[in-house]
N, C-alpha and C positions, 0 to 999 in steps of 0.2 A: 604183264601189263601192256606190252607192246602190241600183242594181237588185239585185245579189246580196243586199244587206241586206234589201230588201223581200221578196225571194223566201224568204230564211231565216225572216223573221218570219211570213210567210203559212204556210210549211210547218210551223213549230213550233205556230202557233195551230191549224191544221187537226188536227195530231196530238194536241194538247191536248184539242180538242173530242172526238175519237174515243176516245182511250185514257183521258183523264181521266174521260169518261162511263162507260167500262167499269169503271174502278177504283172510282168513287163509287157506281155502281148495283149492280154485281155483286161488287165486291171488298172490300178491307179499309179503304177510305178513307171509308166512309159516316160522315158526321157529324164527320170529322176536318178540322182546319185544314191548310193547306199546311205543308211541312216546313222552313220557315225558311231558314237559311244553306245547307243542303244543296241546297235548291231553287235558290237564286241561283247556286251553284257549277255545277250541272248546266245551267242556262240559259246561262251563259257558255260552257261546253263546247259546248253545242248550237249556239250562234251561231257560235263560232269554227270548228267542224267544218263547218258548212253554208256558210260564206263562204270560209275560208282552206284548211282541210284538203281540202275537196272539189276545189278548184282544184289543189292540189299533187298529189293523187291523179291527177287528169286529166292533168297534165303527165307524171307518172311512167309512167302506162299508155300514153300516146301515144308516149313515147320507147321503151318496150318494144315497142310495135307496129311502129314503124319499124325497130327492130333485128331483129325476128323476120321481118317480112314483106318487107323489102327484098331479102335474099338469095333468098327464095322466088320473088319476082316476077322478079328478074334471072335466076334459074335456070329460068324458063319456067312456073312455076305460075300458072294463070289465076285470080288472087285479086282482081282489080280490075274494076269495071264500066266502061262507056264514059266515065264522068265521072271516072275515076281513084279512085273510092271503093272501099274494101274491101267485098267481097260474100260472102266465105266461099269455100271451095274443097274439092275432094275429095268422097268419099262423104258425109261429115258435112254439108258445106255445101250439097250438092244434095238432101238429105233434106227431106221436108215440114216446114214450120215447126213444126207441132204436135209432131212427133217430136223435132226439134231442141230445142225448149223443154223437153219432158219430160226428155230426156237431159241438158240443161244444168242443170236443177234438181237432178237426182240427182248429177251430176258435181260441181256447185258445192257441194252439201252435203257430199259426201265430201271435197273439197279443204278446205273450211272446218273440218271435223273435225280434219284433220291440221295445218292452219295454226294452229288454236287450241291443239292439243297442243304444237306447237313453241314457241308464245309462253308456255307454262307452264314451259319449260326455263330454266335459270339465266341465260343471257346475255340472253334477250329478255324474261324475266319482269318486270324493272323497268319496261318500257314498258307491259306488259299489267296490271301492278299498279294503274295509274291507274284502269283500268276496274273492277277489283275493289275499289277503295277505298270504294265506296258502302256506307254502313251502313244506309241507308233505301232499300231496293231498290224501284224502280218503273219504269214505261215510260221515264221521262226519263233513267234511269241508263244506258240504251242509248248515249247520246251522250257519256257520260263516257269519253273515250279519248284516248290520246296520238297526235299526228300520225304519228309513226314507226310505231306499231302499224297505223294505217290505210293508210299508204303501202306498207309492206312486205307487209302482208296482201293488199292489192289487186293488187300486182304478182305475188305468188305465185299468186293466184287467176286472174288474167287470162292468164298465160303458156300454160297447157294449152288454153284456149279458142282462142287465136290459133294455136297449133301444130296443133290438130286441125281447124281450118277452119270452126268454127261461124260462122253468119251474124251480122251485127251485131245483128239483132233478138233472136235467141236469147241472144246474149251479154249483152244489156241486160236482158231479161226475167228471167233467172235471178237475178242479184244484186238486182234490184228486189224480186222476190217474197220472196227470202230475207231481204232487209233489213227489209221490212215485218213478216215473221213474227218476226224477231229482236226487234222492238219489242214485239210481243204477248207473247212468252215472258218478257220482263222485267217485265210488268205485275204490279201488286200484287193478284193474284187467286189463289185456291187451286185453280184448275181442274186436274184430273188427267186429264181426258178419259176417265175410267172404263174401259170395255173396250178403248179405243184408247190406253191409257197407254203401250204399247210400240210403237205405230204412228206416232204423231206426238209430237214434243217438246211438252210442256205447260208452262205457267208454273210449276207445282209441281215438275216435273222439273228445269227450269233453275234454280230458286231454290236447289236443293241445290248446284248448281255454285258459287254465290256464298256458300255457308255457310262459317263459320269452324270448324265441327265437324271434328275430325281425320279422321273416317271419310269425310268428303265432299270432302276436298282432292283436286284433280286428278281429278275425276269429272264425268260428264255433259257432254262437250265438244260434242255434236251440236247443230246449229242447227234441224234439221227432222225428221230421222229418227233415233230412238233406236237403230236397227239398228246403227249404227257403234259406239256404246258397248257394245252387247250383243256384237258380234262381237269387239271388241278389248279386252274385259274392263275397261271403265271406267264401267260403269253402276252407279249407286247411287240407288235409288228406294224407300225404305221406305214401307210402307202405314200404319204405326201412329203416325206423327208427322210434323211439318213443320218446316223450318228456322226458327230465330228469331233467329239471330245472324249478321249479314252483315258483310263487310269483309275486311281482311287483318290478319295478325299483326304485320307490320312497321310501324314508324311512317311516316306520310306526311302531308304538309301538307294542310290543309283549304282552301287557297287555290289558284286556278288556276295562278298563276305557279310556286308551289312544286311543284305536280304536274307541270308541264312540265319542271322541272329535276330531278325525283326520279330518273329513270334515270341521270343523270350524276353523282349524288352517290356517296359511298362505298357499296359494296355491303353490304347487310345480309342475313343469312340469313332464309329464309322461315319 
């Protein structure tokens, strides 16, 4: 447990250095003190997710890979290398790595859009509500999430990559890049990306997703490409104002244990 703990601390400190600097130099945190109890809550979430949830996600994805790949290998699909390790298969797995990575990023973002929308539905919303409970949104809010949200989301995300035969490298690079970008779009900065506002998701674009304003509810689901929100009618990105009120309308505990138990309590309307 000590090694994962050290890795988690190093990871969080590195991200703090990078994104904390971004927020304090270019964002809305200039001259402001840390955000008290909200900061402690998010640090607990970050540590738990880096140590425990990441392990649970790994176990779930491994089990999924065995369930999907075993019938394929038994059926004659050449998906393993000489050492018995998965190497990808089919037209996708044999494509150049750069092309696989590009395709994996676009596919991953498309899948994340729909996974995100699914978690805004009634049955899964109580799990996703934990992430939306942040009332002082910044880069560290990225890590405020329920383990069930992370496990189910990663299983849904991984299945198409396994079925299509992407190589392990492409399957790893896609979520890694999208994960880092997700941290950026949660940062407390007002960047809109100007003329590229509808090309790449910006922090200003995603902050509307966390707004409590009625007109912004269930909008801006995309992680990287606003294209999906534009195509499926969920884009909301006004140019004359910015969101100022974050969080959820339902009551939720401000303690980690309470947030872990939140989805299992009596359902409340959104």
